[in-house]
C-alpha positions in Angstrom: -163.6 -53.2 -122.0 -163.4 -51.3 -118.9 -166.1 -48.9 -120.4 -168.1 -51.6 -121.4 -168.1 -53.2 -117.7 -168.9 -49.6 -116.5 -171.9 -49.2 -118.8 -173.1 -52.7 -117.6 -172.6 -51.7 -114.0 -174.9 -48.5 -114.3 -177.5 -50.5 -116.3 -177.6 -52.8 -113.3 -178.0 -49.9 -110.9 -180.8 -48.5 -112.9 -182.2 -51.9 -113.1 -182.4 -52.0 -109.6 -184.3 -48.4 -109.6 -186.9 -50.0 -111.8 -187.4 -52.9 -109.5 -187.7 -50.8 -106.7 -190.3 -48.5 -108.2 -192.1 -51.7 -109.5 -192.4 -53.2 -106.0 -193.8 -50.0 -104.6 -196.5 -49.7 -107.4 -197.4 -52.9 -106.5 -197.9 -51.9 -102.9 -200.1 -49.1 -104.3 -201.9 -51.5 -106.2 -204.1 -52.7 -103.4 -204.8 -49.4 -102.3 -206.3 -48.6 -105.8 -208.4 -51.5 -105.7 -209.7 -50.3 -102.3 -210.4 -47.1 -104.1 -212.4 -48.2 -106.8 -214.7 -50.2 -104.7 -215.2 -47.2 -102.8 -216.0 -45.1 -105.6 -218.1 -47.4 -107.4 -220.0 -47.7 -104.2 -220.5 -43.9 -104.0 -221.6 -43.7 -107.6 -224.1 -46.5 -107.4 -225.6 -45.5 -104.0 -226.1 -42.2 -105.8 -227.7 -43.8 -109.0 -229.8 -46.3 -106.8 -230.5 -44.5 -103.6 -229.0 -47.4 -101.5 -231.0 -50.1 -103.0 -228.4 -52.1 -104.7 -227.8 -55.6 -103.0 -224.0 -56.0 -101.6 -223.1 -59.0 -103.7 -224.1 -57.1 -107.0 -221.8 -54.2 -105.8 -218.9 -56.7 -105.2 -219.5 -58.3 -108.7 -219.4 -54.7 -110.5 -216.5 -53.8 -108.3 -214.7 -56.6 -109.4 -215.4 -55.8 -113.1 -214.1 -52.6 -112.9 -211.1 -53.6 -111.0 -210.2 -56.2 -113.5 -210.4 -53.8 -116.2 -208.4 -51.3 -114.2 -206.0 -53.5 -112.5 -202.1 -53.4 -113.3 -201.2 -57.0 -111.9 -200.4 -58.4 -115.1 -198.4 -55.4 -116.4 -196.5 -55.4 -113.2 -195.8 -59.1 -113.4 -194.3 -58.7 -117.1 -192.5 -55.9 -116.1 -190.9 -58.0 -113.3 -190.2 -60.8 -115.7 -188.4 -58.2 -118.3 -186.5 -57.0 -115.6 -185.1 -60.4 -114.6 -184.6 -61.0 -118.0 -182.6 -57.9 -118.6 -180.5 -58.6 -115.2 -179.5 -62.0 -116.7 -178.7 -60.4 -119.8 -176.4 -57.8 -118.3 -174.7 -60.3 -116.1 -173.8 -62.4 -119.0 -172.5 -59.3 -121.0 -171.4 -59.5 -124.6 -173.3 -57.7 -127.5 -176.7 -57.4 -126.1 -177.4 -53.9 -127.4 -180.2 -55.0 -129.7 -182.0 -57.5 -127.8 -181.7 -55.1 -124.7 -183.3 -52.7 -126.7 -186.4 -55.0 -127.6 -186.7 -55.8 -123.7 -186.7 -52.3 -123.0 -189.3 -51.2 -125.5 -191.5 -54.0 -124.1 -191.0 -52.8 -120.5 -191.9 -49.1 -121.9 -195.2 -50.7 -123.3 -196.0 -52.2 -119.9 -195.3 -48.9 -118.1 -197.4 -46.9 -120.6 -200.4 -49.3 -120.1 -199.5 -49.3 -116.2 -200.0 -45.0 -116.7 -203.1 -45.3 -118.7 -205.1 -47.6 -116.3 -204.2 -46.0 -113.0 -204.9 -42.3 -114.4 -208.3 -42.5 -112.7 -207.4 -43.5 -109.3 -207.2 -40.1 -107.8 -204.4 -39.3 -105.5 -203.2 -43.3 -105.5 -202.9 -42.7 -109.1 -200.8 -39.9 -109.1 -198.5 -41.8 -107.0 -198.4 -44.6 -109.3 -198.0 -42.2 -112.3 -195.0 -40.8 -110.8 -193.4 -43.7 -110.1 -194.3 -45.1 -113.7 -192.9 -41.6 -115.1 -189.7 -42.4 -113.4 -189.8 -46.0 -114.9 -190.2 -44.4 -118.0 -187.4 -42.0 -117.8 -184.9 -44.6 -116.6 -186.0 -46.9 -119.5 -185.3 -44.4 -122.1 -181.8 -43.7 -120.4 -181.3 -47.5 -120.8 -182.3 -47.5 -124.4 -179.6 -45.1 -125.3 -176.9 -47.1 -123.5 -178.2 -50.3 -124.9 -177.1 -49.0 -128.4 -173.5 -48.8 -127.1 -173.3 -52.4 -125.8 -173.1 -53.8 -129.2 
């Protein structure tokens, strides 16, 4: 019983690390959107020698940002983290449900990595944080199987 409580406390600490990293990625997300806009401006100016209307540039930037934006993934990661915190606090035999939840968190993290890979230095910062989250998730998955 004491070992189980210790494992749950460890999971709670690692979950806090995931939540901190997710919050930091969310802050970087705003910088990434500005980066996309600037890169698109540069590319279109190159292609059209500066003759594109500003509103058209804004539309194209919005489309690019939408395809590359990680807001949905971060939102789902946050929802999964809250559910995981609830499960860990309630305790009991949570191994299998926790493993499933961690798989979902891993999926969101993978998508975040792939979408942010083209955002230059900001993407590298997001990538490093997301890789840390992935490592944390893998550690948790190993621990989750011991919580049955």
